N, C-alpha and C positions, 0 to 999 in steps of 0.2 A: 576528796577522793572516795571516802566511804559512802557519802551520800549519793554519789553517782552509781556506785555499785548497788546500793539499795534500790535506787530508781530503776536500774536495769533488771534486777531480780523481780521487783514489783511488776514491771511491764511484761516480763516473760511469763510470770504467774498469771497475770490478767489475760494475756493472749491464750494461754492454755485453758483457762476457764471458759473463755468465749468460744474457743474451738470445741471444747467438750459439750457446751450447751447447744451449739449449732448442730451437732450430731444428733441431738434429740428432737430435731425439727419434725413435727407431725406430717408435714407435706411429703416427706420422703416415704412415709409408710401409709399414705392415703390409698384407699382401694382403687384399683385400676378398673375402668369401665369394661364390662364384658364386650368382646367383639360382637358386632352386629351380624346376625345370621342372615346371609343373603337368601332370598327366596328363589325357588326353582322356576324354570320356565312355565311349568304347568300352573304353579301358584300365581305367577304374575299375570298370565293371560286370563285367569279367572278374576283376579283382583281388579284388573283394568277393563274387564268386560269385553275383551277382544273377540270372544266367541259369538257375541251377538251378531256380528257381521261375517266373521271368517270361519264359521263352522262348515265342514264339508256337507254339501247337500242342503244348504240353507235356503236355496231358491231365490236368493237375492242377486245372483249374478256376480257376486264378489268372490275373489279367489280364496280358497282354503290354502293353508300354508304349503302343502306339498306342491301345488301349482306354482307358488311364488318361488320356492326353493328350486324347482325345475327351471323356471324362467331365468333365474339368475345364477344357475349352476356354473357357468363358465365366465361370469362377469367378476373381474377383480375388484370392481367398485361397488359391488352389491351391498356389502355391509354398510358402507357410508351412505349409499343411496337410500336404503331402507330406514336407517337411523334418521336421516333428514326427512323422509316422507312421513314417518310416524310422528316425529316431533313437530313438523310444520304443516302437515296435511298436504293435500294437493289433488290433482286429477290427471286423467289422460293415460295412466298406465293400464287400467283394467276396465275400460268402458266409460259409461257416462256418470257413474256414481262417484262422488268425491270422497276422499279419505279425510275425515275431520282431523284437525291438529290435536296433539296430546302433549302440550308443553309441560304439564304437571308430572309426567313420568320422568324421574331423575335419570341421569346418564348411566348409572350402574345398572339399574333395572332395564333400561332401554337396550343396553348392550346384551344383557341376558336374553331378552325377547328376540332381538335380531339374530343372535347366534342360534337360538332355538329354532327360529323359522328356517334358517339356512342349513340347519343340521341334517345330515343324511340319516341320522338315527331317529329322527322324528317319525312317528307312525304315518303311514300313507293315508289312513282314513281317520280323521278326527271327527267323529260323529257323536250325536247325543248318546247313543248306546255305549260308546267307548268311554264317555265321561261319567256314566252312572257310577255312583259309589254305594254299593249295597252293603 
């Protein structure tokens, strides 16, 4: 009977030691990665070179974003349509020039770009003069 009692005390003590040591696990105190700062619409259109074709007054016959926003202003599927058009490319929406596909733009960035294009807060004139950073 005494040996059973010693065995139970020994097991209880061992469990307490194991629990105490597990509380010292370094993984619980590992540094958490800093949240990724999402880029703004302006930063993304520069990063992905969108202005090469979609700058107001570019002379290429391609739409600047205010025209795109106006065209889709009453279209409930505009966001989905533009997301797909940028991701997959295509033709037929704005004349003879094709929109090349941009599959490398991740979904989060693409949503920011599409929302920026359709935004009513976006300046009506996105020109080279407006983009100058003095």
